[in-house]
matplotlib code that plots the C-alpha trace (Angstrom):
import matplotlib.pyplot as plt

x = [82.5, 83.4, 83.7, 83.7, 87.2, 88.2, 91.2, 92.8, 91.5, 93.9, 92.4, 93.6, 95.7, 97.8, 100.9, 103.6, 104.5, 104.0, 107.0, 106.7, 105.2, 106.2, 105.7, 107.2, 110.3, 110.8, 110.3, 112.8, 115.6, 114.7, 117.3, 116.9, 120.5, 119.4, 116.6, 119.1, 121.3, 118.5, 118.7, 121.5, 122.5, 125.0, 128.7, 129.8, 126.7, 124.4, 120.8, 118.3, 114.7, 114.8, 117.8, 116.2, 112.9, 114.0, 117.7, 118.8, 116.2, 116.8, 120.5, 119.9, 117.9, 114.6, 115.6, 112.9, 110.3, 107.1, 107.0, 103.8, 100.5, 98.5, 94.9, 93.5, 90.0, 89.3, 90.5, 93.9, 96.6, 100.4, 103.1, 106.6, 109.5, 112.0, 114.6, 112.2, 111.4, 115.1, 115.6, 112.6, 113.3, 116.9, 115.7, 113.4, 116.1, 118.1, 115.1, 115.0, 118.7, 118.6, 115.9, 118.2, 116.7, 119.2, 119.4, 116.9, 114.6, 110.9, 109.2, 105.4, 103.1, 99.5, 98.4, 95.7, 96.5, 98.8, 102.1, 104.1, 103.7, 105.9, 108.6, 108.6, 108.6, 111.4, 113.4, 113.0, 114.3, 117.3, 118.3, 118.0, 115.1, 112.1, 108.9, 105.5, 102.4, 99.1, 95.5, 94.2, 90.9, 92.6, 91.3, 93.4, 93.6, 94.9, 97.5, 98.7, 98.9, 101.1, 103.4, 103.8, 104.6, 107.7, 108.6, 108.1, 110.3, 108.6, 105.1, 104.3, 100.6, 98.3, 96.4, 93.1, 94.5, 96.7, 93.9, 93.6, 97.3, 97.0, 94.5, 97.1, 100.5, 100.9, 101.0, 103.8, 107.0, 109.3, 107.4, 109.6, 108.2, 105.1, 105.9, 102.7, 102.0, 99.5, 98.8, 97.8, 97.2, 94.0, 94.0, 96.4, 96.7, 99.4, 102.1, 103.1, 106.8, 107.2, 105.5, 107.4, 106.0, 106.9, 107.2, 109.3, 111.6, 111.9, 112.8, 115.6, 117.0, 119.9, 119.1, 122.4, 122.2, 124.3, 122.3, 122.9, 124.6, 121.8, 122.3, 119.7, 118.8, 118.3, 114.7, 112.8, 109.1, 106.7, 103.1, 100.7, 98.1, 94.8, 94.3, 91.2, 92.1, 94.7, 96.9, 97.8, 101.2, 103.9, 105.2, 108.7, 110.3, 113.8, 115.3, 115.7, 112.0, 112.4, 113.6, 110.2, 108.3, 110.3, 109.8, 106.1, 105.5, 107.1, 105.6, 102.2, 101.3, 103.1, 104.5, 106.5, 108.5, 105.6, 102.7, 100.7, 99.7, 97.0, 96.9, 93.8, 95.1, 95.5, 99.2, 98.4, 98.3, 100.8, 99.4, 99.7, 103.4, 104.5, 102.5, 101.5, 105.2, 108.0, 107.2, 106.2, 108.9, 111.6, 110.8, 110.4, 106.7, 104.6, 101.9, 98.5, 97.6, 94.0, 92.9, 89.2, 86.6, 85.3, 82.6, 82.2, 82.1, 85.0, 87.2, 86.3, 87.2, 90.7, 91.2, 90.2, 92.0, 95.4, 95.1, 95.8, 97.1, 97.4, 94.9, 95.3, 92.3, 90.3, 87.3, 85.2, 85.8, 84.9, 81.7, 80.8, 81.5, 79.3, 76.5, 76.8, 76.2, 77.8, 76.2, 78.2, 81.4, 80.4, 80.5, 84.3, 87.2, 89.1, 90.8, 94.3, 93.5, 95.1, 95.6, 93.5, 94.4, 92.8, 93.9, 92.7, 90.5, 89.5, 87.8, 84.4, 83.8, 80.8, 83.2, 85.5, 82.5, 81.4, 84.8, 84.9, 81.5, 82.2, 85.8, 86.5, 89.2, 89.2, 90.5, 93.5, 93.3, 96.4, 97.2, 99.7, 99.7, 101.2, 103.7, 104.8, 105.6, 104.8, 102.6, 103.1, 100.4, 98.8, 97.0, 99.7, 98.6, 99.2, 97.5, 94.0, 92.0, 89.9, 87.3, 87.5, 91.1, 94.1, 96.2, 99.6, 102.7, 105.2, 108.8, 110.8, 107.8, 107.1, 103.5, 101.6, 98.5, 99.3, 97.4, 97.2, 100.6, 102.1, 102.7, 101.7, 98.3, 97.4, 95.4, 91.8, 92.4, 91.6, 94.2, 96.5, 98.1, 101.8, 105.0, 108.6, 110.5, 113.2, 111.9, 113.4, 110.2, 109.4, 108.8, 111.6, 109.7, 106.7, 108.0, 108.5, 106.7, 109.3, 107.2, 104.3, 106.6, 108.2, 104.7, 104.1, 106.8, 106.3, 108.1, 110.0, 106.9, 105.5, 101.8, 99.7, 96.6, 94.5, 93.0, 93.1, 93.1, 94.9, 93.6, 95.4, 96.6, 98.4, 96.0, 95.3, 91.8, 91.1, 88.7, 88.8, 90.8, 91.5, 89.3, 86.5, 85.9, 82.5, 82.0, 78.4, 77.2, 80.8, 81.2, 83.8, 82.4, 84.6, 83.0, 84.3, 82.3, 79.0, 79.6, 80.4, 77.1, 75.2, 76.7, 75.5, 71.9, 70.6, 69.5, 72.8, 75.5, 77.7, 77.8, 79.6, 78.9, 79.8, 79.3, 76.6, 76.5, 73.7, 72.8, 71.9, 74.6, 77.4, 77.3, 75.0, 75.8, 74.5, 74.7, 74.8, 74.0, 73.5, 71.2, 71.5, 69.5, 65.9, 65.6, 63.9, 64.5, 61.6, 60.8, 60.0, 63.4, 65.2, 63.6, 64.5, 68.1, 68.3, 66.8, 69.1, 72.2, 71.0, 70.7, 74.4, 76.0, 75.7, 72.7, 74.9, 76.5, 73.5, 72.7, 70.0, 69.7, 70.1, 70.3, 70.0, 72.3, 72.6, 76.3, 78.9, 81.7, 85.0, 88.5, 89.9, 91.7, 88.4, 88.3, 84.9, 85.3, 83.6, 85.0, 83.3, 80.0, 80.5, 81.4, 78.3, 76.1, 77.4, 78.0, 81.8, 84.6, 85.1, 88.9, 90.9, 88.6, 91.1, 91.1, 87.3, 85.9, 83.9]
y = [94.3, 96.1, 99.8, 102.3, 103.3, 107.0, 108.3, 111.5, 114.6, 117.3, 120.7, 123.8, 124.7, 121.6, 123.0, 120.7, 117.2, 114.9, 114.1, 110.4, 109.6, 106.0, 103.9, 100.7, 102.3, 104.1, 100.9, 99.0, 101.6, 102.7, 103.1, 104.8, 105.9, 108.0, 109.5, 110.4, 112.2, 114.7, 115.8, 118.0, 116.0, 117.2, 116.7, 113.2, 111.5, 113.0, 113.8, 116.2, 116.8, 120.4, 121.0, 119.3, 121.1, 124.6, 125.4, 124.3, 126.5, 129.4, 129.5, 129.1, 130.6, 130.1, 132.3, 134.9, 132.5, 132.2, 128.9, 129.3, 131.0, 131.0, 132.1, 132.2, 131.4, 135.2, 135.9, 137.2, 136.1, 135.7, 134.7, 133.2, 132.9, 130.0, 132.5, 133.7, 130.1, 129.3, 132.3, 131.4, 127.6, 128.4, 130.6, 127.9, 125.3, 127.6, 128.1, 124.3, 124.1, 126.7, 124.6, 121.5, 119.6, 117.3, 115.0, 112.1, 113.9, 114.0, 117.3, 117.3, 119.7, 120.3, 123.3, 124.6, 125.1, 128.1, 128.7, 128.4, 124.6, 124.6, 126.8, 124.7, 121.3, 122.1, 123.7, 120.5, 118.4, 120.8, 120.0, 116.2, 115.8, 113.7, 115.5, 114.3, 115.9, 115.7, 116.4, 119.7, 117.9, 115.4, 115.2, 114.9, 111.1, 110.9, 113.6, 111.7, 108.3, 109.6, 111.9, 109.3, 106.5, 108.2, 110.5, 113.7, 116.5, 119.6, 120.3, 123.3, 124.3, 127.3, 129.1, 127.6, 124.0, 124.0, 123.4, 119.9, 119.4, 120.8, 118.1, 115.3, 117.1, 115.5, 112.1, 113.3, 113.6, 113.8, 116.8, 119.8, 122.7, 123.9, 126.5, 128.6, 130.1, 133.0, 133.7, 137.3, 137.7, 135.8, 134.8, 136.4, 134.2, 134.4, 131.8, 129.2, 128.6, 125.8, 127.6, 129.7, 132.5, 131.4, 134.9, 136.3, 133.2, 133.6, 137.3, 136.5, 133.6, 133.8, 133.3, 131.5, 127.7, 124.9, 121.8, 118.8, 116.0, 113.5, 110.3, 109.0, 106.4, 108.8, 109.2, 112.2, 111.9, 109.7, 109.3, 107.5, 105.2, 104.5, 100.9, 98.8, 97.8, 99.0, 102.0, 103.7, 102.7, 105.2, 104.5, 106.0, 107.3, 108.3, 111.3, 109.0, 109.0, 112.3, 110.2, 108.5, 111.7, 113.7, 111.0, 110.6, 114.4, 114.6, 111.6, 111.1, 114.6, 115.8, 118.9, 121.3, 124.5, 126.9, 125.0, 126.2, 123.2, 122.6, 119.6, 119.7, 117.2, 118.2, 118.4, 116.1, 113.1, 111.6, 113.0, 116.5, 116.1, 113.8, 115.7, 118.9, 119.7, 117.3, 116.2, 119.5, 121.5, 119.1, 120.2, 123.9, 124.2, 126.8, 125.5, 126.8, 126.3, 127.1, 127.3, 127.8, 125.0, 123.0, 124.4, 123.9, 127.6, 128.3, 125.6, 126.7, 130.3, 129.1, 127.2, 130.3, 132.9, 131.2, 129.8, 126.3, 124.0, 120.7, 119.7, 116.7, 115.9, 113.0, 110.9, 112.2, 115.8, 114.9, 113.3, 116.4, 118.5, 116.2, 116.9, 120.6, 119.8, 120.8, 124.2, 125.9, 124.9, 127.1, 130.2, 130.0, 130.3, 127.1, 127.1, 127.0, 123.5, 120.8, 117.8, 116.3, 113.4, 111.7, 109.6, 108.5, 105.6, 104.1, 106.5, 105.3, 105.2, 107.6, 110.3, 109.9, 110.2, 113.3, 114.9, 114.7, 116.3, 119.0, 120.0, 118.4, 116.4, 113.1, 112.5, 110.2, 107.8, 106.4, 104.0, 104.2, 104.0, 105.8, 103.0, 103.3, 107.0, 107.7, 106.6, 103.0, 102.3, 105.1, 106.3, 108.4, 111.5, 109.8, 106.5, 105.5, 105.7, 102.6, 104.0, 102.2, 101.0, 102.1, 102.1, 100.4, 100.0, 102.8, 102.5, 101.1, 99.4, 95.6, 94.8, 91.5, 89.8, 86.9, 83.8, 82.9, 81.2, 84.5, 83.2, 85.4, 84.8, 85.1, 88.0, 88.0, 86.3, 88.1, 88.0, 89.9, 93.1, 93.0, 95.0, 94.0, 95.8, 98.4, 101.3, 104.5, 105.8, 102.5, 103.0, 101.6, 100.6, 101.1, 103.0, 100.6, 97.9, 95.9, 92.7, 94.3, 95.7, 92.3, 90.7, 92.8, 91.0, 87.5, 85.4, 88.4, 90.6, 93.6, 92.8, 95.9, 94.6, 95.3, 92.8, 93.4, 91.8, 92.5, 92.5, 91.5, 95.1, 95.1, 97.4, 96.8, 96.8, 97.4, 94.9, 96.0, 95.8, 92.2, 92.4, 94.2, 91.6, 89.9, 86.1, 85.5, 82.0, 81.1, 84.1, 86.8, 90.3, 93.4, 96.5, 98.8, 97.3, 97.3, 100.9, 102.0, 100.5, 102.2, 105.6, 105.3, 105.5, 109.1, 109.3, 108.1, 110.6, 108.2, 104.5, 102.0, 98.3, 95.7, 92.0, 91.2, 87.7, 85.6, 82.0, 80.9, 82.7, 83.2, 86.9, 89.2, 92.6, 95.5, 99.0, 102.3, 105.3, 109.0, 110.6, 113.5, 116.7, 116.3, 112.6, 111.2, 107.7, 105.3, 101.7, 102.4, 104.1, 101.2, 98.7, 100.8, 101.0, 97.3, 96.5, 99.0, 97.4, 93.9, 94.6, 95.7, 93.0, 89.3, 88.3, 87.5, 90.9, 93.2, 94.7, 92.8, 95.5, 99.2, 101.8, 105.5, 107.8, 111.6, 111.1, 108.4, 108.3, 109.4, 110.1, 113.6, 112.3, 111.4, 107.7, 106.1, 104.1, 100.8, 99.1, 101.7, 101.0, 97.3, 97.7, 99.8, 97.3, 94.3, 96.0, 95.4, 97.7, 100.6, 100.6, 103.8, 106.6, 109.5, 110.2, 110.3, 113.5, 115.6]
z = [86.4, 83.1, 83.0, 80.2, 79.1, 78.8, 77.0, 78.4, 76.6, 75.4, 76.4, 74.8, 77.9, 77.5, 75.8, 77.2, 76.6, 79.6, 81.6, 81.0, 77.5, 77.3, 80.5, 79.1, 77.8, 81.1, 83.0, 80.9, 81.3, 84.9, 87.6, 91.0, 90.7, 87.6, 89.7, 92.4, 90.0, 89.3, 92.9, 94.4, 97.5, 100.2, 100.6, 101.6, 100.0, 102.6, 101.8, 103.5, 102.4, 103.4, 101.2, 98.2, 98.7, 99.7, 100.0, 96.6, 95.0, 97.3, 96.4, 92.7, 89.9, 91.8, 94.7, 94.0, 92.7, 94.8, 96.5, 98.5, 98.0, 101.3, 101.8, 105.3, 106.4, 106.6, 103.1, 104.1, 101.8, 102.0, 99.6, 100.3, 97.9, 98.2, 99.6, 102.3, 103.2, 103.6, 105.9, 108.0, 108.2, 109.1, 111.9, 113.2, 113.1, 115.4, 117.7, 118.2, 118.6, 121.4, 123.1, 123.1, 120.2, 118.6, 115.7, 116.0, 118.6, 117.7, 117.1, 116.5, 114.7, 115.9, 113.8, 111.5, 107.8, 108.3, 106.5, 109.7, 109.6, 106.5, 108.1, 111.3, 109.6, 107.2, 110.0, 112.0, 109.1, 108.7, 112.3, 111.6, 114.0, 113.2, 112.2, 113.3, 111.8, 113.6, 112.4, 113.8, 114.7, 117.1, 120.6, 123.8, 123.7, 120.2, 120.9, 124.1, 122.3, 119.5, 121.5, 124.3, 121.9, 120.5, 123.5, 121.5, 122.9, 121.3, 120.1, 117.9, 118.2, 118.3, 121.1, 119.8, 120.0, 123.0, 125.4, 124.2, 124.8, 128.3, 129.2, 128.7, 129.3, 132.7, 130.8, 128.5, 130.7, 127.6, 126.3, 127.3, 125.4, 123.5, 120.8, 120.4, 116.9, 117.5, 113.8, 113.4, 117.1, 116.8, 120.5, 123.0, 126.0, 128.7, 128.2, 130.8, 131.8, 129.3, 126.4, 123.9, 121.6, 118.1, 116.6, 119.4, 119.2, 115.5, 115.7, 118.2, 116.2, 113.8, 110.1, 109.6, 109.9, 108.6, 107.9, 110.2, 108.1, 107.5, 105.5, 103.1, 105.8, 108.7, 109.9, 108.6, 109.4, 111.3, 110.3, 112.6, 111.0, 112.7, 113.7, 113.9, 117.4, 119.9, 119.5, 116.2, 114.7, 113.8, 110.2, 110.0, 106.8, 105.7, 104.0, 101.0, 100.5, 98.5, 95.5, 95.2, 95.9, 93.3, 90.7, 91.1, 91.4, 88.0, 86.2, 87.9, 88.8, 85.7, 87.4, 85.4, 86.2, 85.3, 87.0, 89.9, 92.1, 94.7, 96.9, 99.1, 101.7, 105.3, 106.3, 109.2, 106.9, 104.5, 101.3, 102.8, 103.3, 100.5, 97.9, 99.7, 100.5, 99.4, 95.9, 94.3, 96.1, 95.2, 91.6, 92.5, 91.8, 93.6, 96.0, 96.9, 100.6, 101.6, 105.3, 104.7, 105.0, 102.1, 99.9, 96.1, 95.4, 97.7, 96.1, 92.6, 93.5, 94.7, 91.4, 89.4, 91.5, 91.5, 88.0, 89.3, 86.6, 88.5, 91.2, 93.5, 95.7, 97.3, 96.2, 99.1, 98.0, 94.4, 95.5, 97.5, 94.4, 92.5, 95.0, 94.2, 90.5, 87.2, 86.7, 89.4, 87.6, 84.7, 86.8, 87.1, 84.6, 85.2, 81.8, 83.4, 84.8, 82.7, 85.0, 87.9, 90.2, 93.1, 96.1, 99.6, 98.6, 95.3, 92.9, 91.8, 88.0, 88.4, 89.7, 86.7, 84.3, 86.1, 86.1, 82.3, 82.0, 84.5, 83.6, 80.3, 82.1, 83.9, 87.4, 87.3, 90.3, 91.9, 94.8, 97.6, 101.4, 104.4, 104.6, 100.9, 101.2, 97.6, 94.7, 93.6, 91.0, 89.0, 85.9, 84.2, 82.2, 78.9, 79.8, 78.9, 82.1, 82.8, 85.1, 88.5, 88.0, 90.1, 86.9, 86.4, 88.5, 88.1, 87.0, 89.9, 91.3, 91.2, 92.2, 92.1, 93.3, 95.5, 96.8, 100.5, 100.2, 98.9, 95.3, 92.3, 90.7, 87.0, 85.5, 86.6, 89.9, 93.1, 95.9, 98.1, 96.7, 97.4, 96.4, 96.1, 99.0, 99.0, 97.0, 98.4, 100.1, 101.8, 105.5, 107.7, 110.8, 113.0, 116.0, 118.9, 116.9, 115.1, 115.4, 113.6, 110.9, 110.3, 110.0, 106.9, 104.9, 103.6, 101.0, 99.7, 99.4, 101.3, 102.1, 101.7, 103.4, 100.3, 97.8, 94.1, 90.7, 87.4, 83.8, 80.6, 80.0, 83.3, 85.1, 88.8, 90.2, 93.9, 95.5, 99.1, 102.3, 103.1, 106.2, 104.4, 101.7, 102.1, 101.9, 101.0, 100.1, 99.2, 96.9, 97.7, 97.2, 97.2, 98.7, 96.0, 93.1, 95.1, 96.3, 92.7, 91.5, 94.3, 93.6, 90.0, 91.3, 90.9, 94.6, 96.1, 97.1, 99.1, 99.9, 102.0, 102.3, 105.0, 105.5, 108.0, 109.6, 108.2, 109.2, 105.7, 103.6, 106.2, 105.4, 103.4, 101.9, 103.9, 102.4, 104.2, 101.9, 102.2, 99.7, 97.3, 98.0, 97.0, 97.8, 101.0, 102.5, 102.0, 101.5, 97.9, 97.3, 99.1, 96.7, 93.7, 94.8, 95.4, 92.0, 90.3, 91.7, 91.1, 87.4, 87.3, 89.5, 90.1, 92.2, 95.3, 95.3, 95.6, 99.1, 100.8, 103.5, 103.1, 105.9, 105.2, 107.1, 106.9, 106.2, 106.4, 109.0, 107.5, 108.5, 108.2, 105.1, 103.5, 103.8, 104.6, 107.8, 106.9, 110.0, 112.1, 110.4, 111.0, 114.6, 115.3, 113.4, 115.3, 118.7, 118.5, 119.9, 117.6, 117.9, 117.2, 116.2, 116.6, 112.9, 112.6, 111.0, 113.3]

ax = plt.figure().add_subplot(projection="3d")
ax.plot(x, y, z, "-o")
ax.set_aspect("equal")
plt.show()
């Protein structure tokens, strides 16, 4: 499917040269050692993410610079400088040390979007412990599965959330303490003997802490990925991952010293740490952190109030903004905004066209995974954006499309998306699952589990997850191209397609759609949508069945759960649904 090509516009507010103007030149002369020399490191060749993100700024010229703008759900605001964050994270490291936490112990975070999660997470890294973020929407079973899998020793949570932990605490013998963060005295509840008041402990703790020596290969953070069957897997990363996060925050997000940056991702998933914490703070860029719920007006107010210059969000959020229309955008002064990017799942072309109309800017899509730790393929600020493409591999990244024998395919051929291993932010293992980890590497490649193709310009195009691709009458159909065509229809707000078994064709394409406001499901509308898509795609690719739903099931990170739709359609086990949005 061919898409319209957009070149990046140059708004009046763009007064800087992009960090990486020439991709090919950068790739030809690229060295990870050169990237490493831009960080400060620690004596003896040691490396600690907390030092790179907070301490080196707090002891230098950025000491008094605001690092964090926080706005609570009730409108209350707080700001923190790098010096204040160093003081607080040092105190929290001492809190953990008094509790007997040692290097390598697992410390988990089950909190709402409050600034204390930054303090506690970086304090954990200073001690050399392994941080484990959790979604605040997790239920008791999801909490138990993750904490039990890696024998978590400490959990930081809030009064509102601790009840879910209490339901499963008897199944977590390694869990010694709950640290309760009662933000603003929102809910005063008596503490049990194993519970500790965060603010009292912080007040009593020393603000002097010497970082635990951590090598580049020491574990830093563990993110659990939801599985289609069985238990979720814990992807473990190293302190060395900061090299990749620093590089991509500079070159893909194009972050500069005087930017104000907002990443809308929840800190419970990898984008919320890699690019909601590590990448931007390794450069010394202020973050906006918003606790409130999604609303188009609320988000535009945040962009306007904090004069956000770089905005990183997700396709689901963009589609929800599209639903609210373009007129609401005109009510706000968003002139500071100069660069927008998207991640979470492939960005449909229609969303890119809309972004240009609504903001005078295009959303720059990029591709990476929990396991990769940082962006691998992206549309850089200076690249021509081909609507629907992931972009091109970044310097230091070797990507290819492979056949079923794990050999590279030529341009235009669809196959397995793979990467050459050993970039700095590559995950090092699945916790307690070395066999599964080893299975992801074949013939010198890391297999991503996605299918893609390349074009003659070196751009990569997402086709679908390997287990989502539909085989209909011998033709392989990627869900993304069908969903993109569906979303172009004026009635369709969101779409997901699956392969449904069929005696004649093997599988047929079945679509699930939610409608925009003002449209009502009917047989006539179903026929119109089918005909609309059929005119845009090959005959075998249009949906032969359409089901209308009020909304589509998504994870908290915004990914539409096709596998859940398929399981429900076919009466199959739903697998792990712990990341399912409420």
